[in-house]
N, C-alpha and C positions, 0 to 999 in steps of 0.2 A: 493337706486334706482336698480331696476332689471337689469340684466346685458342686452344688446343689442343681439340680435340674429346673428349670424354668417352668412355672405350672401351664399346663396346656389350656385348662379352660379359663375362658375370658373373664376379666373381671365384672362384677354385678355394678349395672349402673344404678345410678338414682334417677328414679322419674317421677313425673308430675302428670297425672292424667287427666284429660278436660273431655268432658261429654256435652254436644250440642243435642239439645231436646226439641225436635221440631214435633209439630202438634200431633203428625200421623206415624212418627216413628216409633219401633218397637220400644227403644230405648227410655222414652218417657212413658211407655206404660208399664215397666219394669218396675219391682218392688224396692230395688237399689238399682240405678241406672249406670251405677259406676261398677258393679259386679263383676261383667262380663269383661270389660275393658281392664280391670284390674288382671283377672284371670288370664287375658291375653298376654298382659305384661310379665306375670311372674313366669308364664311359660315359656317366654321369650327370653328370661335370665335377669330381668330387671326388678329391682327394689322399688315399690311404691309409696314415695313418701309424704304423698300429698294428692289432691283431688279436688276438681273443680266442674260444676255444672253450668250450664245456660240454657234458660228456655227462650226461643225466639220464635217468631212466626216463617222467616225465612233465613236462611244463612246471609251473612254481612257478605257482600261480593269481594271485599277487598281481603278479609282474614277469617272470615266464617263467622268468629265470635265478635261480638260488639269491641268498642273502643276501651270503654271501661275495663271489661272482662278480660282483655289481653292483658291490660295493664296489672289486673289483678295475677293473674296466671304468672305474668313474669315475676312480680314481687315474691309471689310464694315459693316458686322454682328457685329465685336466689337465696331467699331466707333458708331454704332447706337444703340448699347444695345440691339440686339437681342440675342433671347434665342433658336430659333431655326429656322433650314434651310429648305425651303419646294421645293422640287426638282420636275418638271414637266416632270419626267422622270420615268420609273419604274427600279430602281435599283436592279442590283443583291446582294446578301447576301455579298459577298465580297466588292464590291463596297460602299454598305452603311455603311459596318464597317471601312473602310478604310478612308471612307470621313469624319466620325464621329471622327477618330483618328485624322487626319491631322486639322482638325477644330476646336476640343475640344469645338462642339457642338453636338446637339441632331438633326440627320438628318431625316427627313420624307420623302419618295418618293410618287409619285403620287397616286398609289394604296392605300399604308397605308392610306393617306389624305382622299380620297372619303370614305374608309371604317370608318374611325373616324366622318365624316358627317354623314353618313349612320346610325352608333350606337347612335348619338345625336337624330337622327330625327324619328327613330324608335318607334311606338306608340303603335302598337298590337302586341299580341305575336308571332304570324305568322311573322312579321317584325323584331323583336327580334331574332328569332331564325335563320333567314336568314341571318341577320348581323352575328351571331357569328360563324355560318356555313363558310361564307366566311373569316372572321378573323380566324378563324383555318385554314382552307384550305392556306391561306396565311402565317401563323406563322409555318405550318408545314414544309416549306422549309428553313425558318431563325433559327432553333432552335440553329444551332451551333453558330450562331453570338451572342446568350444570353450566351452561357457558354465559352467564349472565355477565360475568368479570371480562367477556369479550366483545359484549353487543355494542352497536354503533346505532346510530340513526339510520332507520333502515329505508332504503329506497333513494335518498339524495346522491348526487354525482358526487364521487369521491370519498364515499362513506361505507362501501360494500369492503367489510374488511376480514380479517381471520376469524371473527366470531362465526360469521355466516358462513363461511368456508368449511370450519369445522365442523359446524353443526351439522350442514348437508352430508358431510363425510361422515359422519357418526351416525346418523339415520340410515344410510347405505350400508353399513355395517351391521346395524341392528336388525336390519329388515331382513338381510343375507341369513344372519346367526336365527331368525326366527324360521326362514323358509327351511333352513337345515335342520332346526330341532323338531319340526312338523314333521319333515321326511322320515326321521329316525324313529320319532314315536308311533308313526303309521306303520312301520316295518315292526316293530314290537307288538303293537295292537294286532295285526295280521298273524301274527304268530301266535298270540293268546287265544285268537278266536280259532284256530286251527286245533289249539290244544283242547278249549271248551269242547269243541266237535268231536274230537276223539274220545272224548270221556264217554264210560259205559254207564255212569251213573246217571240215573234216571231223573233226579230231582234235586235243584238247587237251591236252598233257602237264603237270602241275604238279610244280613243284620244291618238295619239303618236306624239313625236316631241322631240326636243332638250329641254334640261331642261331650263325653263324661258322663253319659247316661248309662255306661257298665256295658256296653256291648261286647267287649272283649273279655270282660268276667264272667258273662252269660256264654260267650263261647267255650270258655276252660270248664264251666260248669259243664255245659251237655256235652262236650268231646275230650275230655281228658286233657286238653291241649296246656301249654304252660306259657302263652304267650304274654308277652309283656302288657303290664296294666299300671297305671298311676293315676293319681288324683290331682289331674291336670288337663288342660284341655289340648286337644290334638297330642296325646301321647304317641300314637304310632300313625303313620301314614300308609302305610302297604297293606296292599289286600292280603289277608290270609284265609284259605280253604280249609276246613278238616272235615273230616266225616263224623257224622253224630248218629249212633247205632242206636236206634231207638227201640223202645219195648215191643214192639209186635214184628221187629226183624225187617220193617221196611227202612232201609237205611236211606238217609239224605246226605248231601253236602250242604254245609253252613257256611257261609262267606261271611266274613268282617271285614267293613271296608272303613274308609275314613269317616270321621263324625264330622256332622255340619252345624254350622252356628248361622245366626240371622245375618240376612244382609251378607251372604258367601260371596267373596269377591267373583264376578263373572269371569276373569282372565283365569282363576282358578278352577273353577267349574269346566272349563272348555279346555285346559290345561291336564286336567286329571280325566278327561275322557276315557282313556285306556285304564285306569284304576278302577272308577265306576263302572266298569265295563260288566264287573260280575252283578251289580245292581240293576243293570239293563236287562241282562240275560236270566234274571231269577225268575222262577217259576211263582214264587212266594215273596213277599218282604214281610219281614218280622220288624216292625215299627217300635224300637226300645226306647222306654219313656222313664225318666228319673220320677218316680211317684211323689218324693220329697221337693221335689224343686218350685221354690214359690213361684217361678214364672212359667209353671208349665204349659200353660195354654199358648202362650206367647211361642214358645219353644215347639210346640207341638205344629202349630200355623208354618214356623220357619221351616221346620221338615218339609212338610207339604209343600212348600213353596220351590225348594231344591227340588224335589222329586218331581214336579212339573216341569221347572226349568231343565233337567236332564230327560225329559222324554219319558219318565217310570211313571206318569201319573194313572196310566190304566193297569198297571199289575197288580196283581190280589194281593193284600197286606192283611197282615193281623196285629193288632198294637197289643204290645207288652210292657205291662208297668212294672219296671223293678224297683229294687230298693222299698219292698212294702213292708218292711221289719223296721222301717224308719218312722213309719206313721202309728200313731195312735188308733185305737179301734173306731173311733167316731170319724176320723180322717178318711180312713179305709171305707169304711161303707159309704160315706158321701162321693168318694171317688169311684167305687165300684157301682154305685147308683148313677152316676154320672156317665160311666162308661160300662153299660152292661155285656157288650159284645167283646171285652177285652179280657185280657189273660192277666193275673197280678201274681209276681213272685218275687223273690228273692235269691238272686244269683250268688249272695253271699252265703245266706243259711241252707237254701236248697229249698225252701218253702214254695210251694207252687208249680215246679219242675215238672211234675205228674200231669198237672193241668195244662202246660203248654203242649206235652207229648199227645194227649188227648186232641187237643184242638188241631194239631196238625194232622193228626191220624184222619179227625173228621173231614178236613179240606182233601186228603189224598182219596177217602171214600167218594167224596162229590166228583173227583175227577176220574175215577177209575171205571173200567169194563166189569161188571159181574159174568164171570164165567163158569160153567162145567168143563172140565178138562177129564180126558179119557188119554193115559199117556203108556206105553210100557215100559214095566217095571225096571229092565235093565238100562233105561235113558236115564242113566245116572247124573250126565252133566245137564242134562235139560230139566232135572227137576232141581239139580243144585241152583239153578238158574233163577226157577220160580222161586226157590225159598228166599233168594236174596233181594229178588225186585219184587214181589208180590206179597200180598196178604192172603194166607193160605186158612180158611175159615173152615172147611170139612175136609177130611182124606181119609182113605182107606185103600187098603190093598186086595184085589180080588182075583186070586189066581195069578196070571202074569201080566196084570193091569193095575196101574195105580188110577185111582178116580179122586176127584178132588174139586171143591168147588172155590175158585181164587179171585180176588179182587186185583187187576192190574191196570198201570196205567196204558193209554192208547199207544205211545212210541215206544214203550218197550214190548207190547205185545205186539207189532210190526216184525221186531226180531223173533221172539218167540216161536211166533206162527209159523216162520219159517223152518226153525228148527223142530217144531211139531208135525210140520208135514211130512219133514223127512224122515223123522221116527215113526211115522204111521199112526200117529196119534190122532184123535178127533175131539171137537170141542162144539160148545153148544150156549148161547147167552141166556142169562135167569131173564124173565119177564121181568119189564119194568115194573115197581111199585107204583101205589098211587101218589106217594110224595114225589117219586121221580119218573114223571110221564115219560121220558125217553123216547126213542123213535120206534123204527118198524123193530119187529122180532127178528132175531136173527136166529137160523138153523146153523146148519153145518157147512156153511159156505163163508168163505173169508170175506167174499165182498161185502157180504151183509153187515158183517161189523165193523168194516172200515168205514162205513157212512153213517155211523153214530158219534157225531164229535160230542164229548163231553163238555161241559161246564169249564170254564177258564183256559189260561194260555197254553196246557198241556195238551188241549185238544187237537192242535196239529202236528203233523208226523215231519 
């Protein structure tokens, strides 16, 4: 009988989770302060067998937790057979070293845990490089902890030994690796930017939100895509871009990026800059929220903080509350009253999808130029481009001419206008309404239109 193959999936570790609740921390304000660290642990493949919290005004300088709490964590871990302690706090190198010494167990802090999840989830070459860079940045400040067994009294004559030599050697190797990874990621980012510039599609919407809010489910619902979804934190890391064929025929690109968490490690934000480029280049952000989330307000603020950290704070956004089907009528009414400008829907059932389509249409209208066009009826390609990239509100054929009123985005109009001129067509801007005061009224000269910047990021060309 042939031997059975060894299982490729790593065995599930038993873990005790521990949260340090400081006065101003998000964890201390959460309904269940251990909920997120438990979710992260499960996403990393651990079995959570116990949990401990401690409220402190400040972290203990030696171990983060107080001495009595450290003893409690150790006793709990040993009684439950845990092999690792997962701490919902970013430990300093010395705090991590001291905790491992006192507990005689492996200790993993919040950043290290998230890095481990990202390493498991990375599927593309770019994501793999980004995770490796974040790990190297994290490791660089913790090399001394790895060489504790070779340490000697530093500075005294005759005591400079192999520990210090190896430490400096490793620092050089890590720094060189970081430089190499950054160079390779810049090359990938430059290629991605060139590809983005070469796209003909006029508008990109980016789905952003807290991890597990249902962004990928919404992408599937709107575009018919079949991207992977799972009820876990950081189910996917890579950006997926799909075409959303909207009801009024003004199609847009919809980008789904990695989900956020509170206190997202800055190493990850920096390393995943290329992946998050779709967010920075988006014309409109759809901030997807879990309407049933008990810590909704905390997570809303966490997403806003990350967007500011990314430099995306000025990009227009539309708040979208998903999973509305999981709320009762009274709960839904309170949420709608609190956030009257938002869209409420269920990616699972399809309820509210038409409301989202209408809200996006209104935003496109706000950004668009309102034009009367006269085009030779034989200019088939030009008419096809108009139908694809603009909203045709009125149209009629009169002899050899097509007459129509369209709403079109300025940067699309810049290309269409050249084709219109070659075809011998004419255009005239609609006079501004009272609700949209606008600038100077344009005639048949293209220069007049180009001096009317609409609201929003799409005004530039």
